Structures are given as structure tokens and as C-alpha cells.
mmCIF file of the C-alpha atoms, coordinates in Angstrom:
data_MODEL
# 
_entry.id   MODEL 
# 
loop_
_atom_site.group_PDB 
_atom_site.id 
_atom_site.type_symbol 
_atom_site.label_atom_id 
_atom_site.label_alt_id 
_atom_site.label_comp_id 
_atom_site.label_asym_id 
_atom_site.label_entity_id 
_atom_site.label_seq_id 
_atom_site.pdbx_PDB_ins_code 
_atom_site.Cartn_x 
_atom_site.Cartn_y 
_atom_site.Cartn_z 
_atom_site.occupancy 
_atom_site.B_iso_or_equiv 
_atom_site.pdbx_formal_charge 
_atom_site.auth_seq_id 
_atom_site.auth_comp_id 
_atom_site.auth_asym_id 
_atom_site.auth_atom_id 
_atom_site.pdbx_PDB_model_num 
ATOM 1   C CA . MET A 1 1   ? -72.719 39.861 0.528   1.00 0.00 ? 1   MET A CA 1 
ATOM 2   C CA . ASP A 1 2   ? -70.325 37.486 -1.755  1.00 0.00 ? 2   ASP A CA 1 
ATOM 3   C CA . LEU A 1 3   ? -66.689 36.923 -0.652  1.00 0.00 ? 3   LEU A CA 1 
ATOM 4   C CA . VAL A 1 4   ? -63.704 36.083 -3.508  1.00 0.00 ? 4   VAL A CA 1 
ATOM 5   C CA . ILE A 1 5   ? -60.689 34.844 -2.374  1.00 0.00 ? 5   ILE A CA 1 
ATOM 6   C CA . GLY A 1 6   ? -57.757 34.727 -4.490  1.00 0.00 ? 6   GLY A CA 1 
ATOM 7   C CA . ILE A 1 7   ? -55.297 32.816 -2.681  1.00 0.00 ? 7   ILE A CA 1 
ATOM 8   C CA . GLY A 1 8   ? -51.354 31.977 -3.424  1.00 0.00 ? 8   GLY A CA 1 
ATOM 9   C CA . ASN A 1 9   ? -47.876 33.553 -3.127  1.00 0.00 ? 9   ASN A CA 1 
ATOM 10  C CA . PRO A 1 10  ? -47.223 36.129 -5.533  1.00 0.00 ? 10  PRO A CA 1 
ATOM 11  C CA . LEU A 1 11  ? -43.489 35.105 -5.162  1.00 0.00 ? 11  LEU A CA 1 
ATOM 12  C CA . ARG A 1 12  ? -43.757 31.782 -6.553  1.00 0.00 ? 12  ARG A CA 1 
ATOM 13  C CA . GLY A 1 13  ? -45.013 32.397 -9.964  1.00 0.00 ? 13  GLY A CA 1 
ATOM 14  C CA . ASP A 1 14  ? -48.050 31.030 -10.916 1.00 0.00 ? 14  ASP A CA 1 
ATOM 15  C CA . ASP A 1 15  ? -49.388 30.711 -7.205  1.00 0.00 ? 15  ASP A CA 1 
ATOM 16  C CA . GLY A 1 16  ? -49.878 33.969 -7.588  1.00 0.00 ? 16  GLY A CA 1 
ATOM 17  C CA . ILE A 1 17  ? -52.691 34.010 -9.606  1.00 0.00 ? 17  ILE A CA 1 
ATOM 18  C CA . GLY A 1 18  ? -55.014 33.938 -7.425  1.00 0.00 ? 18  GLY A CA 1 
ATOM 19  C CA . PRO A 1 19  ? -53.885 37.614 -5.796  1.00 0.00 ? 19  PRO A CA 1 
ATOM 20  C CA . ARG A 1 20  ? -53.384 38.525 -9.197  1.00 0.00 ? 20  ARG A CA 1 
ATOM 21  C CA . VAL A 1 21  ? -57.230 37.551 -10.367 1.00 0.00 ? 21  VAL A CA 1 
ATOM 22  C CA . VAL A 1 22  ? -58.125 39.995 -6.899  1.00 0.00 ? 22  VAL A CA 1 
ATOM 23  C CA . ALA A 1 23  ? -56.312 42.643 -7.484  1.00 0.00 ? 23  ALA A CA 1 
ATOM 24  C CA . GLU A 1 24  ? -57.317 42.763 -11.512 1.00 0.00 ? 24  GLU A CA 1 
ATOM 25  C CA . LEU A 1 25  ? -60.901 42.699 -10.732 1.00 0.00 ? 25  LEU A CA 1 
ATOM 26  C CA . GLY A 1 26  ? -61.275 45.774 -8.880  1.00 0.00 ? 26  GLY A CA 1 
ATOM 27  C CA . PRO A 1 27  ? -63.710 47.260 -6.705  1.00 0.00 ? 27  PRO A CA 1 
ATOM 28  C CA . THR A 1 28  ? -66.939 45.416 -7.493  1.00 0.00 ? 28  THR A CA 1 
ATOM 29  C CA . PRO A 1 29  ? -70.281 47.043 -5.289  1.00 0.00 ? 29  PRO A CA 1 
ATOM 30  C CA . THR A 1 30  ? -71.591 43.369 -4.323  1.00 0.00 ? 30  THR A CA 1 
ATOM 31  C CA . ALA A 1 31  ? -68.628 41.765 -2.922  1.00 0.00 ? 31  ALA A CA 1 
ATOM 32  C CA . GLU A 1 32  ? -65.691 41.881 -0.845  1.00 0.00 ? 32  GLU A CA 1 
ATOM 33  C CA . ALA A 1 33  ? -62.423 40.486 -2.706  1.00 0.00 ? 33  ALA A CA 1 
ATOM 34  C CA . ILE A 1 34  ? -59.271 39.337 -0.973  1.00 0.00 ? 34  ILE A CA 1 
ATOM 35  C CA . ALA A 1 35  ? -56.113 37.917 -1.391  1.00 0.00 ? 35  ALA A CA 1 
ATOM 36  C CA . VAL A 1 36  ? -54.242 35.897 1.008   1.00 0.00 ? 36  VAL A CA 1 
ATOM 37  C CA . LEU A 1 37  ? -50.879 33.753 0.996   1.00 0.00 ? 37  LEU A CA 1 
ATOM 38  C CA . GLN A 1 38  ? -52.800 30.728 2.620   1.00 0.00 ? 38  GLN A CA 1 
ATOM 39  C CA . LEU A 1 39  ? -56.019 29.514 4.013   1.00 0.00 ? 39  LEU A CA 1 
ATOM 40  C CA . THR A 1 40  ? -55.907 30.224 8.139   1.00 0.00 ? 40  THR A CA 1 
ATOM 41  C CA . PRO A 1 41  ? -58.879 28.741 10.357  1.00 0.00 ? 41  PRO A CA 1 
ATOM 42  C CA . GLU A 1 42  ? -59.090 32.570 11.289  1.00 0.00 ? 42  GLU A CA 1 
ATOM 43  C CA . LEU A 1 43  ? -61.205 33.209 8.141   1.00 0.00 ? 43  LEU A CA 1 
ATOM 44  C CA . ALA A 1 44  ? -63.927 31.479 9.203   1.00 0.00 ? 44  ALA A CA 1 
ATOM 45  C CA . LEU A 1 45  ? -64.899 35.251 10.642  1.00 0.00 ? 45  LEU A CA 1 
ATOM 46  C CA . ARG A 1 46  ? -65.055 36.458 7.374   1.00 0.00 ? 46  ARG A CA 1 
ATOM 47  C CA . LEU A 1 47  ? -66.778 33.337 5.980   1.00 0.00 ? 47  LEU A CA 1 
ATOM 48  C CA . LYS A 1 48  ? -69.348 33.433 8.966   1.00 0.00 ? 48  LYS A CA 1 
ATOM 49  C CA . THR A 1 49  ? -71.385 36.591 7.142   1.00 0.00 ? 49  THR A CA 1 
ATOM 50  C CA . ALA A 1 50  ? -70.801 35.832 3.401   1.00 0.00 ? 50  ALA A CA 1 
ATOM 51  C CA . ASP A 1 51  ? -73.451 34.486 1.188   1.00 0.00 ? 51  ASP A CA 1 
ATOM 52  C CA . ARG A 1 52  ? -71.536 32.755 -1.092  1.00 0.00 ? 52  ARG A CA 1 
ATOM 53  C CA . VAL A 1 53  ? -67.725 32.708 -1.666  1.00 0.00 ? 53  VAL A CA 1 
ATOM 54  C CA . LEU A 1 54  ? -65.177 31.902 -4.685  1.00 0.00 ? 54  LEU A CA 1 
ATOM 55  C CA . PHE A 1 55  ? -61.907 30.527 -3.804  1.00 0.00 ? 55  PHE A CA 1 
ATOM 56  C CA . VAL A 1 56  ? -59.583 31.466 -6.225  1.00 0.00 ? 56  VAL A CA 1 
ATOM 57  C CA . ASP A 1 57  ? -56.134 29.345 -7.003  1.00 0.00 ? 57  ASP A CA 1 
ATOM 58  C CA . ALA A 1 58  ? -53.797 28.026 -9.050  1.00 0.00 ? 58  ALA A CA 1 
ATOM 59  C CA . ALA A 1 59  ? -54.074 24.223 -10.361 1.00 0.00 ? 59  ALA A CA 1 
ATOM 60  C CA . VAL A 1 60  ? -51.214 22.041 -11.530 1.00 0.00 ? 60  VAL A CA 1 
ATOM 61  C CA . GLY A 1 61  ? -52.171 20.169 -14.745 1.00 0.00 ? 61  GLY A CA 1 
ATOM 62  C CA . GLU A 1 62  ? -55.273 22.139 -15.486 1.00 0.00 ? 62  GLU A CA 1 
ATOM 63  C CA . THR A 1 63  ? -55.364 22.842 -19.055 1.00 0.00 ? 63  THR A CA 1 
ATOM 64  C CA . GLY A 1 64  ? -58.486 26.074 -19.224 1.00 0.00 ? 64  GLY A CA 1 
ATOM 65  C CA . ALA A 1 65  ? -60.273 27.670 -15.916 1.00 0.00 ? 65  ALA A CA 1 
ATOM 66  C CA . PHE A 1 66  ? -63.086 26.002 -14.019 1.00 0.00 ? 66  PHE A CA 1 
ATOM 67  C CA . VAL A 1 67  ? -65.742 26.692 -11.539 1.00 0.00 ? 67  VAL A CA 1 
ATOM 68  C CA . ARG A 1 68  ? -67.174 23.589 -9.355  1.00 0.00 ? 68  ARG A CA 1 
ATOM 69  C CA . ARG A 1 69  ? -68.994 23.985 -6.269  1.00 0.00 ? 69  ARG A CA 1 
ATOM 70  C CA . ILE A 1 70  ? -67.231 22.654 -3.143  1.00 0.00 ? 70  ILE A CA 1 
ATOM 71  C CA . ARG A 1 71  ? -68.730 21.746 -0.061  1.00 0.00 ? 71  ARG A CA 1 
ATOM 72  C CA . PRO A 1 72  ? -67.267 21.404 3.371   1.00 0.00 ? 72  PRO A CA 1 
ATOM 73  C CA . ALA A 1 73  ? -64.817 18.432 4.519   1.00 0.00 ? 73  ALA A CA 1 
ATOM 74  C CA . CYS A 1 74  ? -62.731 17.671 7.687   1.00 0.00 ? 74  CYS A CA 1 
ATOM 75  C CA . GLY A 1 75  ? -59.949 17.678 6.601   1.00 0.00 ? 75  GLY A CA 1 
ATOM 76  C CA . HIS A 1 76  ? -55.987 19.007 8.064   1.00 0.00 ? 76  HIS A CA 1 
ATOM 77  C CA . GLY A 1 77  ? -53.311 21.514 6.379   1.00 0.00 ? 77  GLY A CA 1 
ATOM 78  C CA . LEU A 1 78  ? -50.112 21.601 6.204   1.00 0.00 ? 78  LEU A CA 1 
ATOM 79  C CA . GLY A 1 79  ? -48.852 23.678 9.253   1.00 0.00 ? 79  GLY A CA 1 
ATOM 80  C CA . HIS A 1 80  ? -51.641 26.541 9.960   1.00 0.00 ? 80  HIS A CA 1 
ATOM 81  C CA . ALA A 1 81  ? -52.634 26.289 6.368   1.00 0.00 ? 81  ALA A CA 1 
ATOM 82  C CA . VAL A 1 82  ? -55.989 24.507 5.306   1.00 0.00 ? 82  VAL A CA 1 
ATOM 83  C CA . SER A 1 83  ? -58.045 23.707 1.961   1.00 0.00 ? 83  SER A CA 1 
ATOM 84  C CA . PRO A 1 84  ? -60.902 25.383 1.496   1.00 0.00 ? 84  PRO A CA 1 
ATOM 85  C CA . GLU A 1 85  ? -62.981 22.465 2.151   1.00 0.00 ? 85  GLU A CA 1 
ATOM 86  C CA . ALA A 1 86  ? -61.485 22.289 5.802   1.00 0.00 ? 86  ALA A CA 1 
ATOM 87  C CA . LEU A 1 87  ? -62.045 25.721 6.109   1.00 0.00 ? 87  LEU A CA 1 
ATOM 88  C CA . LEU A 1 88  ? -65.738 25.723 4.984   1.00 0.00 ? 88  LEU A CA 1 
ATOM 89  C CA . ASP A 1 89  ? -66.322 23.048 7.703   1.00 0.00 ? 89  ASP A CA 1 
ATOM 90  C CA . TRP A 1 90  ? -64.382 24.846 10.636  1.00 0.00 ? 90  TRP A CA 1 
ATOM 91  C CA . THR A 1 91  ? -66.488 28.100 9.696   1.00 0.00 ? 91  THR A CA 1 
ATOM 92  C CA . GLU A 1 92  ? -69.557 25.609 9.832   1.00 0.00 ? 92  GLU A CA 1 
ATOM 93  C CA . ARG A 1 93  ? -68.409 23.839 13.224  1.00 0.00 ? 93  ARG A CA 1 
ATOM 94  C CA . VAL A 1 94  ? -67.865 27.141 15.043  1.00 0.00 ? 94  VAL A CA 1 
ATOM 95  C CA . PHE A 1 95  ? -70.569 29.556 13.685  1.00 0.00 ? 95  PHE A CA 1 
ATOM 96  C CA . GLU A 1 96  ? -73.184 26.351 12.661  1.00 0.00 ? 96  GLU A CA 1 
ATOM 97  C CA . ARG A 1 97  ? -73.373 27.935 9.183   1.00 0.00 ? 97  ARG A CA 1 
ATOM 98  C CA . ALA A 1 98  ? -71.142 28.276 6.350   1.00 0.00 ? 98  ALA A CA 1 
ATOM 99  C CA . PRO A 1 99  ? -71.680 29.978 2.576   1.00 0.00 ? 99  PRO A CA 1 
ATOM 100 C CA . ASP A 1 100 ? -72.157 28.393 -0.189  1.00 0.00 ? 100 ASP A CA 1 
ATOM 101 C CA . ALA A 1 101 ? -69.085 27.951 -1.973  1.00 0.00 ? 101 ALA A CA 1 
ATOM 102 C CA . TRP A 1 102 ? -67.091 27.484 -5.178  1.00 0.00 ? 102 TRP A CA 1 
ATOM 103 C CA . LEU A 1 103 ? -63.478 26.864 -6.439  1.00 0.00 ? 103 LEU A CA 1 
ATOM 104 C CA . LEU A 1 104 ? -62.356 28.714 -9.182  1.00 0.00 ? 104 LEU A CA 1 
ATOM 105 C CA . ALA A 1 105 ? -59.044 26.527 -10.408 1.00 0.00 ? 105 ALA A CA 1 
ATOM 106 C CA . VAL A 1 106 ? -56.827 28.571 -12.590 1.00 0.00 ? 106 VAL A CA 1 
ATOM 107 C CA . PRO A 1 107 ? -54.119 26.474 -14.821 1.00 0.00 ? 107 PRO A CA 1 
ATOM 108 C CA . GLY A 1 108 ? -50.226 27.201 -13.455 1.00 0.00 ? 108 GLY A CA 1 
ATOM 109 C CA . ARG A 1 109 ? -47.300 25.603 -14.860 1.00 0.00 ? 109 ARG A CA 1 
ATOM 110 C CA . LEU A 1 110 ? -44.243 27.509 -13.153 1.00 0.00 ? 110 LEU A CA 1 
ATOM 111 C CA . PHE A 1 111 ? -44.398 27.339 -9.236  1.00 0.00 ? 111 PHE A CA 1 
ATOM 112 C CA . ASP A 1 112 ? -40.380 28.327 -8.823  1.00 0.00 ? 112 ASP A CA 1 
ATOM 113 C CA . VAL A 1 113 ? -39.221 31.500 -6.870  1.00 0.00 ? 113 VAL A CA 1 
ATOM 114 C CA . ALA A 1 114 ? -40.580 34.326 -9.821  1.00 0.00 ? 114 ALA A CA 1 
ATOM 115 C CA . GLU A 1 115 ? -42.367 37.670 -9.582  1.00 0.00 ? 115 GLU A CA 1 
ATOM 116 C CA . ARG A 1 116 ? -43.880 37.054 -12.843 1.00 0.00 ? 116 ARG A CA 1 
ATOM 117 C CA . LEU A 1 117 ? -46.576 34.497 -14.050 1.00 0.00 ? 117 LEU A CA 1 
ATOM 118 C CA . SER A 1 118 ? -45.781 32.130 -16.558 1.00 0.00 ? 118 SER A CA 1 
ATOM 119 C CA . PRO A 1 119 ? -46.951 32.826 -20.292 1.00 0.00 ? 119 PRO A CA 1 
ATOM 120 C CA . GLU A 1 120 ? -49.573 30.163 -19.523 1.00 0.00 ? 120 GLU A CA 1 
ATOM 121 C CA . GLY A 1 121 ? -50.437 31.780 -16.488 1.00 0.00 ? 121 GLY A CA 1 
ATOM 122 C CA . GLU A 1 122 ? -50.763 35.374 -18.004 1.00 0.00 ? 122 GLU A CA 1 
ATOM 123 C CA . LYS A 1 123 ? -52.762 33.700 -21.035 1.00 0.00 ? 123 LYS A CA 1 
ATOM 124 C CA . ALA A 1 124 ? -55.158 32.156 -18.192 1.00 0.00 ? 124 ALA A CA 1 
ATOM 125 C CA . LEU A 1 125 ? -55.577 35.858 -16.148 1.00 0.00 ? 125 LEU A CA 1 
ATOM 126 C CA . PRO A 1 126 ? -58.121 37.427 -18.770 1.00 0.00 ? 126 PRO A CA 1 
ATOM 127 C CA . GLU A 1 127 ? -60.376 33.842 -18.793 1.00 0.00 ? 127 GLU A CA 1 
ATOM 128 C CA . ALA A 1 128 ? -60.350 33.564 -14.672 1.00 0.00 ? 128 ALA A CA 1 
ATOM 129 C CA . ILE A 1 129 ? -61.668 37.270 -14.520 1.00 0.00 ? 129 ILE A CA 1 
ATOM 130 C CA . GLU A 1 130 ? -64.205 36.633 -16.485 1.00 0.00 ? 130 GLU A CA 1 
ATOM 131 C CA . ALA A 1 131 ? -65.256 33.718 -14.701 1.00 0.00 ? 131 ALA A CA 1 
ATOM 132 C CA . VAL A 1 132 ? -65.073 35.563 -11.413 1.00 0.00 ? 132 VAL A CA 1 
ATOM 133 C CA . GLN A 1 133 ? -67.199 38.126 -12.896 1.00 0.00 ? 133 GLN A CA 1 
ATOM 134 C CA . ALA A 1 134 ? -69.560 35.831 -14.275 1.00 0.00 ? 134 ALA A CA 1 
ATOM 135 C CA . TRP A 1 135 ? -69.923 34.208 -11.058 1.00 0.00 ? 135 TRP A CA 1 
ATOM 136 C CA . LEU A 1 136 ? -70.596 37.400 -9.326  1.00 0.00 ? 136 LEU A CA 1 
ATOM 137 C CA . ARG A 1 137 ? -73.221 38.309 -11.742 1.00 0.00 ? 137 ARG A CA 1 
ATOM 138 C CA . SER A 1 138 ? -75.133 34.669 -11.112 1.00 0.00 ? 138 SER A CA 1 
ATOM 139 C CA . ALA A 1 139 ? -75.590 35.895 -7.636  1.00 0.00 ? 139 ALA A CA 1 
ATOM 140 C CA . ALA A 1 140 ? -77.588 39.331 -9.134  1.00 0.00 ? 140 ALA A CA 1 
ATOM 141 C CA . ALA A 1 141 ? -79.176 37.050 -11.619 1.00 0.00 ? 141 ALA A CA 1 
ATOM 142 C CA . ALA A 1 142 ? -81.035 34.706 -9.191  1.00 0.00 ? 142 ALA A CA 1 
ATOM 143 C CA . GLU A 1 143 ? -81.563 37.988 -6.890  1.00 0.00 ? 143 GLU A CA 1 
ATOM 144 C CA . SER A 1 144 ? -83.292 39.748 -9.933  1.00 0.00 ? 144 SER A CA 1 
ATOM 145 C CA . SER A 1 145 ? -85.483 36.236 -10.571 1.00 0.00 ? 145 SER A CA 1 
ATOM 146 C CA . GLU A 1 146 ? -86.274 36.147 -7.174  1.00 0.00 ? 146 GLU A CA 1 
ATOM 147 C CA . GLU A 1 147 ? -87.495 39.704 -6.815  1.00 0.00 ? 147 GLU A CA 1 
ATOM 148 C CA . ASP A 1 148 ? -89.857 39.340 -10.425 1.00 0.00 ? 148 ASP A CA 1 
ATOM 149 C CA . ALA A 1 149 ? -91.225 36.135 -9.173  1.00 0.00 ? 149 ALA A CA 1 
# 
């Protein structure tokens, strides 16, 4: 099973890009998609059963959405929140496995109190949704080629 996690606060402008991508993605037969305000250690319970995970989050200073592979890494969060890499590390330490993981970074400009995305955030939304769909298709294509072999 694949897991897509949209990270961010919809009341902080472009910080809400991750949850918005998940909301607009809609249901998918091959993946679970959830939105969270921040990553917390409890999410390790969901990661332990996932084959792959895609974290979707706003990124400051980027000009286009991009997906990059990430790996477990020890890290400290602010308060109860942790980074995707630290969450993977916790999952691996506690459950002795972590899913293959990627981060979709989506450009954001406005992070003030606002219930809507900036014009740049709105413009990046379709590209981000397409990136998630392509990521989901890549798993299906890999499974299909394995069955053919």
C-alpha cells in the first residue's frame, strides 16, 4: 500500500498546500491519502505498514514542484513535530522497517495567516497533483513489469 501525507496548516496560506493537494487528489484505489498539520511520532504506526510514502509539503524559495527520494535520518523536531526523515528513522527504530519514501516539495510564497493560497501556490497546485498521480502510477508500472518478468 502507498501512503500520501499532505503536511501543513490550511490557515497559514501556502503552508496549506500539502492538505490541499490531498483534498483535490480525491480517493485512489492504490493509496491512502491523509492531511496533517505536522508530522508527529504517532504517524509511525501508519508508516510501518506502508510500502511507499510520499510526503507533500510547501517549500520556500522553490520555483517548481519536485519529488526527491528521502531516507531515515536522526533529527530533532520543534516541540512534538518531526521532519519526514526523522519520522522514517523513528519508524525504522521501533518497527525495524521503514517504507521507501519521497518528498514532494511545492513552491510557496505566503505563510501569513490566510485561508487561501497565494497566486503562486494556486498556480503550483495542478503541477503538484500531477506529480502525486505520476508517483502513484510509477508503483503500478513497476508492479506490472515485475508480473511480466
